[in-house]
N, C-alpha and C positions, 0 to 999 in steps of 0.2 A: 215774554220774559218776566214781566212783573207778576203775572199769574203763577208762573212756574216757581218763582222765588217765594211767593206768599204761601204756596202749598207745602213748602219744606218745613220740617220740624225745627225747633229752636236751635238744637245743636248743629244741624246742617247749615242753618242760616249763619250761625256764628262762624263756622269753619269757612264757608264761602266768602264771607265778608273779610275775614282775616287773610285768606289766601289771595283774593283779588287786590286788596289794598296793599298787602305786603309785597306782592309781585310788582306792582307799579312803582312803589318806592324803591324796591330792590333794583329794578332796572335803572332808575335814575342814579342811585348810589353807585352802582358798578360803572356806569358811564363816566360819572364825575371822578371816580377813583382812578380810572385808567387813562383819562385824558388830562390828568394833572390837577383836577379840582380837589378840594379838601372836604369830603363828605362828612367828616366828623364835626364840622362847624354847624351842621343842622342838628342842634340839640346836643350839647356837650355832655355826653353820658359816659365818657371814657373812664375806666378804672384800671390804671396801669399797674402791673405787678412790678415793673421797673420804675423807680421813682423818677428817672429822667425821661420817661415816656418812650424809650427806645426798646423796651422789652416786649415780652409776649403779652398781647392784649386779648383777654377772653371776653370781657364785657366792654363793648364799644357800640356806637350807633350802628355801624355797618353789620356787626355780628348779630345784634338784636333784630335788625330788619331781616337778616337771613333766617334767624330762628322762627319768626312769625310767618315768614313765607312758607318754609317747609312744614311748620306746625300745621298751617291751614291745609295745604295740599295732602299731606299724609293723613290728616284727620278725615278729609273727604274720601280718600282711598279706603280707609278703614270702614267708614260708614257704608260705602258702596259694597264692601266685602261682607257686610252683615255682622260685623263684630259688635260686641256690647259696648255701652257708653264708657264704663271704667277702662276697658282695654283700649278703646279708641283714644282716650285722653292720655293714657300711659304711653302708648306707641307714638303718638304725635309729639308729646313732650320729649321723648328720647330722640326722635328724629330731628327735632328742632335743636336740641343740645349738640347732637353730632354735627349739624350744619354749622353751629357756632364755632365748634372746635376746628372744623375744616377751614372756615374762613379766617379764623385767628391765625392758624398755621400758615395759610396762604399769604396773608398780608405781612406776617412776621418775616417770612423768607424773602418776599419782595423787598421789604425795607432793608434787609441785610444785604441783598444784591445791590441795592441803590447806595447804601453806605460804603460798600467796598469800592465803588467807583468815584466817591466824593473826594475832592481835593482837600487835603489837610495842609494848610499853609505853614504850620509849624515844621513840616518836613523840609521846608526850604531853608531853614536856618543853616548857616555856614556854607550854603551853596555858592559856587562861583559862576557868574554869568556875564552878560554884556548889556550895556544900555541900548535900548531900542529907540525910545523917544527921550529927549533930554530931560534931566531932572534938575529942578531949580535948587539953588543953594539954601541951606538952613530951612528945609521943608517949605520953601516959598512956592514951589510948583511941582505938581505930581507928574511923573513920567512913567515910562514902562521899561521893563528889563526882560530879557530872555534868560531863563534859568531852567535847569533840569530838576524837576520835582516828580517824585514817584515814578521814575523811569521814563519820563517824556519831557520834551522841551515845551515850555509854556511862556506866554507873554503875560506878565503880571504888573499891576500897578505898584509904583515904588516912590519912596521919598528918601531924602538923605539929610544927615546932620552936617555934612561937609560945608565949609564956607565958600566953596567954589562950585559952579554948575558942572554937573556930570554930563558930558556931551555924548552924542551917539557914538557907539563903538568903544566907550570906556569900559574897561574890565572892572567888575564890582564883586563884592562879597556881601551876602545877606547877613546882617548883624542882629536883626530883631524883626518881629512881626507884630503888627498892631492887632487889637481885638477884632477889628473889622476886616482883617486879611490884607492889609497894605504892608508891603515889604519895606524895611528900613535897611538901606544899603550904604556901603562905603567903598571908595576906590581901592583897588588892590591890584595884584599882578596875577597873571596866569600861573597855575601851579607848575613848578619846574619838574619836568619828567626826566627820569634817569636815562642817560644816554650811554650807549655801548661804544667804548673806544675801539678803534681799530688797532689791534696789537700786531705790530710788524715782526715777523720772524726773520731772524738772521739766516741767510743762506747757509746751507750745510757745507761744512768744510772750511768756512772762513773763521779766522781767529776772532774770538769774542772779546779779547782783551784790548785795551787801548794802548797803543804804542806811544811811548813818550819820545 
């Protein structure tokens, strides 16, 4: 193996080194990315188009690893095909950039799918629910409430400014949400639903006037 590598030309050695090292790091990065790890913590090279970091990321650590991996392997393929050095470099750079674009788009859409299922606590404002675990008066003890948020019933942490403890089963309304996602609730009543009265019809043929 060592003899084979030493007999290679400089350009081939460079491409093989980049391809092998890039492939190893790429494998680790992809495993971390899909099992919940944050691969961008390994060298913070992100350059976000969106200032909040939630936009399309073209230059990031993951994408650069993808670039060098494909750059190396495409360069090796070009050399094996007998292409000239300038053409080999041009093709390998183009392939690397395409890989960066593909990975950027992939992680962008993954992040969008993740965001769409993320709970936004602000959506719980004005929601009416029920106390699940007792809530201490004047924010003395955190409890839990069940409220409908984003189309589903959820059990969420809650506090109250009420001077009395809100017991289990108490009907509450969400009046505020703290910055860390704790609901501020107050006692209320269930919304009154409009009821349909039963209108009685007088039998036909009977006098509708009241006889004095």
